[in-house]
C-alpha positions as CSV (number, residue, x, y, z in Angstrom):
1,M,9.5,22.2,-10.8
2,F,9.4,19.7,-8.0
3,T,11.5,18.3,-5.1
4,G,11.1,14.5,-5.5
5,I,9.4,13.7,-2.3
6,I,6.1,11.8,-3.6
7,E,2.9,13.2,-2.0
8,T,1.2,9.8,-3.1
9,V,0.4,6.8,-4.8
10,A,-2.6,7.1,-6.8
11,K,-4.4,4.4,-9.5
12,I,-4.7,4.3,-12.9
13,A,-8.5,4.2,-13.6
14,K,-8.7,4.9,-17.3
15,L,-6.2,5.1,-20.3
16,E,-7.7,6.5,-23.8
17,S,-5.3,6.6,-26.8
18,D,-6.1,9.7,-29.2
19,G,-3.8,9.5,-32.3
20,G,-0.5,9.7,-30.9
21,N,-1.5,10.7,-27.3
22,L,-2.4,9.1,-24.2
23,H,-4.8,10.3,-21.8
24,I,-4.6,9.0,-18.4
25,T,-7.4,9.4,-15.9
26,I,-6.3,9.1,-12.4
27,Q,-8.2,8.4,-9.2
28,S,-6.4,10.4,-6.2
29,P,-7.7,12.5,-3.1
30,L,-5.5,15.2,-4.9
31,A,-7.9,15.7,-7.6
32,Q,-10.3,17.7,-5.4
33,E,-7.7,20.2,-4.8
34,L,-6.4,20.3,-8.5
35,K,-7.3,22.8,-11.3
36,I,-7.1,22.6,-15.0
37,D,-3.9,23.8,-16.2
38,Q,-1.8,23.0,-13.0
39,S,1.4,20.8,-13.5
40,V,1.8,17.2,-11.8
41,S,4.7,15.0,-11.7
42,H,3.6,11.7,-12.7
43,N,6.2,9.0,-12.2
44,G,8.8,12.1,-12.6
45,V,7.1,13.1,-16.1
46,C,5.3,16.7,-15.4
47,L,2.0,16.9,-17.0
48,T,-1.1,19.4,-17.5
49,V,-4.1,18.6,-15.7
50,V,-6.8,19.0,-18.2
51,K,-9.9,17.5,-16.7
52,V,-11.2,17.3,-12.8
53,K,-14.1,15.7,-11.7
54,D,-14.6,14.2,-8.1
55,D,-11.9,12.2,-7.3
56,F,-10.6,11.7,-10.7
57,Y,-8.5,14.0,-13.0
58,T,-6.9,13.8,-16.4
59,V,-3.9,14.4,-18.0
60,T,-2.5,14.2,-21.5
61,A,1.2,12.3,-22.7
62,I,2.0,13.5,-26.0
63,A,3.8,10.5,-28.4
64,E,7.4,12.3,-27.6
65,T,6.9,11.9,-24.1
66,L,5.5,8.3,-24.2
67,Q,8.5,7.1,-26.4
68,K,10.9,8.4,-23.9
69,T,8.9,7.3,-20.6
70,N,7.5,4.1,-19.2
71,L,4.2,6.0,-19.4
72,K,3.8,4.1,-22.4
73,N,3.7,0.9,-20.3
74,L,0.7,2.1,-17.6
75,K,-1.7,-0.3,-17.2
76,K,-5.1,0.4,-15.7
77,G,-5.1,-0.4,-11.9
78,E,-1.4,0.1,-11.5
79,S,0.2,2.5,-9.1
80,I,1.6,5.7,-9.8
81,N,3.7,8.2,-8.0
82,L,2.2,11.7,-7.7
83,E,3.8,15.4,-6.4
84,R,2.4,18.7,-7.0
85,A,4.7,21.5,-7.9
86,M,6.4,23.0,-5.2
87,K,5.3,26.0,-3.7
88,L,7.6,29.2,-3.6
89,G,8.9,29.7,-0.1
90,D,8.6,26.0,0.9
91,R,11.7,23.8,2.3
92,L,13.1,21.9,-0.7
93,D,13.5,18.6,0.9
94,G,14.4,16.5,-2.1
95,H,16.4,18.0,-4.7
96,I,15.9,20.3,-7.3
97,V,13.8,18.5,-10.0
98,Q,12.1,19.8,-13.4
99,G,10.1,16.6,-14.2
100,H,11.5,16.6,-17.6
101,V,12.5,12.6,-17.6
102,D,16.2,12.3,-19.2
103,G,15.6,8.8,-19.9
104,M,14.9,5.3,-18.6
105,G,16.4,2.7,-16.5
106,I,16.0,-1.1,-15.9
107,C,15.7,-2.7,-12.5
108,K,18.5,-5.1,-12.4
109,N,18.8,-6.2,-8.7
110,I,16.7,-5.6,-5.6
111,E,18.5,-7.0,-2.3
112,E,16.7,-6.9,1.1
113,V,19.5,-5.5,3.7
114,G,18.5,-5.1,7.4
115,G,14.9,-3.7,6.9
116,S,16.0,-1.2,3.9
117,W,16.6,-2.5,0.4
118,I,19.1,-1.7,-2.4
119,F,18.1,-1.3,-5.7
120,T,20.2,-1.2,-9.0
121,F,19.6,0.3,-12.2
122,E,21.2,0.2,-15.5
123,Y,21.1,3.1,-17.9
124,D,22.5,4.3,-21.1
125,S,25.1,6.6,-19.7
126,S,26.1,8.3,-23.0
127,H,24.7,11.3,-22.4
128,N,24.4,11.5,-18.5
129,Q,26.2,10.0,-15.6
130,T,25.8,9.2,-12.0
131,V,28.0,10.2,-9.0
132,E,28.3,8.7,-5.8
133,K,26.4,10.7,-2.9
134,G,24.8,12.9,-5.8
135,S,21.2,13.1,-6.7
136,I,18.9,11.4,-8.9
137,T,15.4,10.9,-9.4
138,V,13.7,7.4,-10.1
139,N,10.1,7.5,-11.2
140,G,9.8,10.8,-9.4
141,V,11.5,9.9,-6.4
142,S,14.5,12.4,-5.3
143,L,17.5,9.7,-4.0
144,T,20.9,9.4,-3.5
145,V,23.1,7.5,-5.1
146,V,25.2,5.0,-3.0
147,N,27.0,3.4,-5.9
148,S,27.7,4.6,-9.1
149,K,29.4,3.0,-12.0
150,K,29.5,3.0,-15.9
151,N,25.9,2.5,-17.1
152,E,24.6,1.3,-13.4
153,F,23.8,3.0,-10.1
154,S,22.7,1.6,-7.2
155,V,20.1,3.8,-4.4
156,A,19.1,2.9,-0.5
157,I,15.2,2.8,-0.2
158,I,14.1,3.2,3.6
159,P,11.0,1.4,4.8
160,Y,8.8,4.6,4.7
161,T,10.2,5.2,0.8
162,F,9.2,1.7,-0.3
163,E,5.8,1.7,1.6
164,N,4.9,5.6,0.2
165,T,5.9,4.9,-3.3
166,N,5.4,2.6,-6.1
167,F,8.8,1.1,-5.0
168,M,6.7,-1.7,-3.5
169,D,5.5,-2.8,-7.0
170,L,9.1,-2.6,-8.6
171,R,10.5,-5.9,-9.9
172,I,13.2,-6.9,-11.8
173,G,13.4,-6.0,-15.2
174,D,10.8,-2.9,-14.9
175,S,11.4,0.0,-16.6
176,V,11.9,3.5,-14.4
177,N,12.2,7.0,-15.4
178,L,15.3,8.8,-14.7
179,E,15.9,12.6,-14.2
180,F,19.7,13.2,-13.5
181,D,20.8,16.1,-11.6
182,V,20.0,19.3,-13.0
183,I,23.4,21.0,-11.8
184,G,25.1,18.0,-12.7
185,K,24.0,18.3,-16.2
186,Y,24.6,22.2,-16.8
187,V,28.4,21.3,-15.5
188,K,28.9,18.6,-17.8
189,R,27.5,20.8,-20.6
190,L,30.3,23.5,-19.6
191,M,33.0,21.1,-19.3
192,Q,32.6,19.6,-22.8
193,G,33.9,22.8,-24.5
194,Y,37.2,22.6,-22.1
195,L,37.4,18.8,-23.0
């Protein structure tokens, strides 16, 4: 379980294909605090640490994860958002994030507005929906939906978030990982029986 509050942005040090799996080695100061079997969110995808050495650690993404997320597009040297699992008793500064990506979105527009940015994303709304002022996770970052339309939503990014996540590297046409609000997903599922 995560909060969507990114701890650090790290660099991809090595990518190694192994059958349908992808071993991802990341260079990060967090590595020294990690242990094997620990869960870490990578651009919103919960992956298990399988190896730790000095400032490097390795996780493995299986074929299904690669099919459903933007991890398949990773390149050596690229930035990735990291968050360790939350501790019981800590403040929940973002929202409840499971690290289970629901699908991908495409960045359709980036607009600078008075020192902040409005990012607009397009997605397949056949399974999930956004609501204005509701929560959404984009590449692991807990955000509030500013504008919600069919197949599209926008979020406002403050300078701190822009500078401390990989939003600074995001360009129009890039794919992002989306995790919709878990409470909203349960409400939708329950309501399907009544509609």
